[in-house]
N, C-alpha and C positions, 0 to 999 in steps of 0.2 A: 493740421490737427486739431484746432481749438473746434473747426466744424463737426467732426469725426467725435471729440470727446462730448461735445454738445447734445449730438444727435443719441450718443449712448445714454446719454443720462436722462432724456427726453423718453427714450424707449425704455428704460428700467423704471422709469416713473410711471408709465403706463402700464407696464406689466404688473408693477405693484399696486397700483387703483384697481387693474381688472381682478387681481388675486380677492383683495379685500372684498370687492362686490360680489365674488362668485363666493368666498366665505358666506358673506351675509347673506344670500339666497340660501345656500344648502342649510344653514343655521334656522331660517324662517319656514322652510320646506319642512324640515325636521320638528317644530313646534307645531306646524299644523297636523300633521301625521299624529302628533301625542294628543292632539285636540278631539281629533276624530275614533279615538278608541273608547270605547262604553266603558261605563264605570263599572269597576269589579264589585262582587256584592259578598265575596268571601276568599278567604286565602288558605292557603294549606300549610299546615305549620310542623309537619312531621311525614315522611313515607316509609314504611318496612320495607327493606332489602327484599325480593322475593314475591313482594306482593302483585296484585292485579294493578294496583295505582303505580306501583314501579316498574313492572313490566311494559305499562303504556307510556312510559315517559313525563309522569308527573311528577315535580319536584318541589320542594320545600320552598318555599315563598313563591309559588307560580299564585297567579291572582286570579280566580274562578268570573267569566263573564258569561259564561254559557254551561250548565250541565243538564245534558240530557234536553229536558223542555222546559227546565228551570233558566231562565235568564235575567239581567237585571230590572227589567220591568216586573215580574210576578212574584222575584224572591220575598219571603215575609220572614221564614225562619229555618233553623237545619231540618227542619223535620220535610220540609219541601225536598230536598235533597235525598233524606234518608226513604221516603216513598218511591222515587224515582228508582233509588237503587235495587229497592225489595221487589219493585214490579219488573226489573230489568234484569234479572240475576240470568246470568250465561249469554245474553244477549248486550252486543256491543253498543256504545253509549257515544254520544259525541258530547267532546267536553271541549271547551275553548278558553284559555287563560293566555294571560299577560304576563309576559315573561322576559328582562331587559327589556320594556318598552316594546316590544314586538308583541302582534296576536299570534297565539300559536293554535293549530287544532290538533286534539287527540283522540285516539278511539279508547274506551277503556272499558272492559267488559266484568261487571262484577260477578264475583264466585267464591263459591267456598275454597281456602286455600288451607295451607297450616297454622295459618294465625288465626286472628279475633277478625269477626267481622266479614264482608263480601268485597271491602277494598283495599283494606291494608294502608290506611292514611287518616291524618285527622285533618278536617276542616274548621276554622273558626268565622263566623261571620263577622265583615267589615262593618264599622259606624257608619252611617250614614249622614 
Protein backbone atom coordinates (compact mmCIF):
# COMPACT_ATOMS: atom_id res chain seq x y z
CA UNK A 1 0.00 0.00 0.00
CA UNK A 2 2.86 2.40 0.77
CA UNK A 3 4.33 1.82 -2.70
CA UNK A 4 0.96 2.52 -4.35
CA UNK A 5 0.50 5.64 -2.24
CA UNK A 6 4.01 6.87 -3.08
CA UNK A 7 3.47 6.17 -6.80
CA UNK A 8 0.16 8.10 -6.76
CA UNK A 9 1.82 11.10 -5.07
CA UNK A 10 4.58 11.10 -7.69
CA UNK A 11 2.08 10.78 -10.51
CA UNK A 12 0.00 13.71 -9.25
CA UNK A 13 3.09 15.83 -8.61
CA UNK A 14 4.30 15.23 -12.20
CA UNK A 15 0.82 16.05 -13.56
CA UNK A 16 0.70 19.29 -11.53
CA UNK A 17 4.15 20.32 -12.79
CA UNK A 18 3.14 19.53 -16.39
CA UNK A 19 -0.06 21.59 -16.05
CA UNK A 20 1.87 24.58 -14.66
CA UNK A 21 4.36 24.33 -17.54
CA UNK A 22 1.52 24.14 -20.11
CA UNK A 23 -0.15 27.22 -18.59
CA UNK A 24 3.12 29.17 -18.65
CA UNK A 25 3.68 28.24 -22.32
CA UNK A 26 0.11 29.25 -23.24
CA UNK A 27 0.54 32.58 -21.48
CA UNK A 28 3.85 33.22 -23.27
CA UNK A 29 2.23 32.42 -26.63
CA UNK A 30 -0.65 34.82 -25.91
CA UNK A 31 1.86 37.57 -25.07
CA UNK A 32 3.71 36.97 -28.36
CA UNK A 33 0.45 37.24 -30.32
CA UNK A 34 -0.38 40.55 -28.62
CA UNK A 35 3.08 41.89 -29.46
CA UNK A 36 2.61 41.01 -33.14
CA UNK A 37 -0.55 43.15 -33.46
CA UNK A 38 0.08 46.46 -35.26
CA UNK A 39 -0.32 49.68 -33.31
CA UNK A 40 -3.82 51.18 -33.82
CA UNK A 41 -4.07 54.79 -34.97
CA UNK A 42 -7.75 55.47 -34.23
CA UNK A 43 -10.66 54.25 -32.11
CA UNK A 44 -14.38 54.08 -32.79
CA UNK A 45 -16.28 55.89 -30.01
CA UNK A 46 -19.82 55.85 -31.50
CA UNK A 47 -21.77 53.73 -34.01
CA UNK A 48 -25.34 54.62 -35.01
CA UNK A 49 -27.70 51.63 -35.30
CA UNK A 50 -28.75 50.99 -38.92
CA UNK A 51 -25.79 52.93 -40.33
CA UNK A 52 -23.29 51.53 -42.86
CA UNK A 53 -20.75 51.24 -40.01
CA UNK A 54 -23.23 49.29 -37.87
CA UNK A 55 -24.19 46.98 -40.76
CA UNK A 56 -20.50 46.24 -41.42
CA UNK A 57 -20.07 45.07 -37.82
CA UNK A 58 -18.02 48.02 -36.58
CA UNK A 59 -18.40 48.45 -32.80
CA UNK A 60 -17.65 51.09 -30.18
CA UNK A 61 -14.07 50.71 -28.83
CA UNK A 62 -12.81 48.93 -31.98
CA UNK A 63 -9.24 50.10 -32.53
CA UNK A 64 -8.48 50.77 -36.19
CA UNK A 65 -5.21 49.51 -37.67
CA UNK A 66 -6.25 49.75 -41.33
CA UNK A 67 -8.97 51.77 -43.07
CA UNK A 68 -8.85 51.27 -46.83
CA UNK A 69 -5.43 52.53 -47.92
CA UNK A 70 -4.80 54.27 -44.57
CA UNK A 71 -2.76 52.28 -42.08
CA UNK A 72 -0.58 52.79 -39.01
CA UNK A 73 2.40 53.85 -41.14
CA UNK A 74 0.77 56.54 -43.29
CA UNK A 75 -1.97 57.90 -40.98
CA UNK A 76 -1.49 61.57 -40.11
CA UNK A 77 -4.94 63.03 -39.36
CA UNK A 78 -8.61 62.00 -39.55
CA UNK A 79 -8.69 63.85 -42.88
CA UNK A 80 -6.84 60.81 -44.33
CA UNK A 81 -9.84 58.63 -43.45
CA UNK A 82 -12.35 61.26 -44.66
CA UNK A 83 -10.61 61.38 -48.06
CA UNK A 84 -10.71 57.60 -48.42
CA UNK A 85 -14.41 57.55 -47.45
CA UNK A 86 -15.31 60.29 -49.97
CA UNK A 87 -13.44 58.50 -52.79
CA UNK A 88 -15.01 55.14 -51.89
CA UNK A 89 -18.70 56.05 -51.77
CA UNK A 90 -20.67 52.96 -52.84
CA UNK A 91 -17.52 50.80 -52.97
CA UNK A 92 -16.54 48.32 -50.23
CA UNK A 93 -13.56 49.28 -48.09
CA UNK A 94 -11.42 46.86 -46.13
CA UNK A 95 -11.28 47.89 -42.48
CA UNK A 96 -9.09 46.03 -39.99
CA UNK A 97 -9.64 46.53 -36.26
CA UNK A 98 -8.42 45.13 -32.98
CA UNK A 99 -11.29 43.94 -30.80
CA UNK A 100 -10.73 42.06 -27.59
CA UNK A 101 -7.04 41.58 -28.39
CA UNK A 102 -7.76 39.95 -31.75
CA UNK A 103 -7.37 41.27 -35.29
CA UNK A 104 -10.68 41.43 -37.20
CA UNK A 105 -11.30 42.24 -40.89
CA UNK A 106 -14.53 44.02 -41.86
CA UNK A 107 -16.02 45.18 -45.15
CA UNK A 108 -17.48 48.70 -44.92
CA UNK A 109 -19.26 50.42 -47.82
CA UNK A 110 -19.58 54.20 -47.33
CA UNK A 111 -22.97 55.40 -48.63
CA UNK A 112 -25.81 57.83 -48.05
CA UNK A 113 -28.27 56.58 -45.48
CA UNK A 114 -31.00 58.10 -43.28
CA UNK A 115 -28.42 59.63 -40.90
CA UNK A 116 -25.54 62.05 -41.18
CA UNK A 117 -22.40 61.34 -43.22
CA UNK A 118 -21.48 58.24 -45.21
CA UNK A 119 -20.51 55.93 -42.33
CA UNK A 120 -22.64 56.62 -39.26
CA UNK A 121 -19.84 56.34 -36.75
CA UNK A 122 -17.42 58.60 -34.93
CA UNK A 123 -13.70 57.94 -35.03
CA UNK A 124 -11.10 59.51 -32.75
CA UNK A 125 -7.35 59.56 -33.39
CA UNK A 126 -5.18 57.81 -30.81
CA UNK A 127 -2.20 59.57 -29.26
CA UNK A 128 1.03 57.90 -30.34
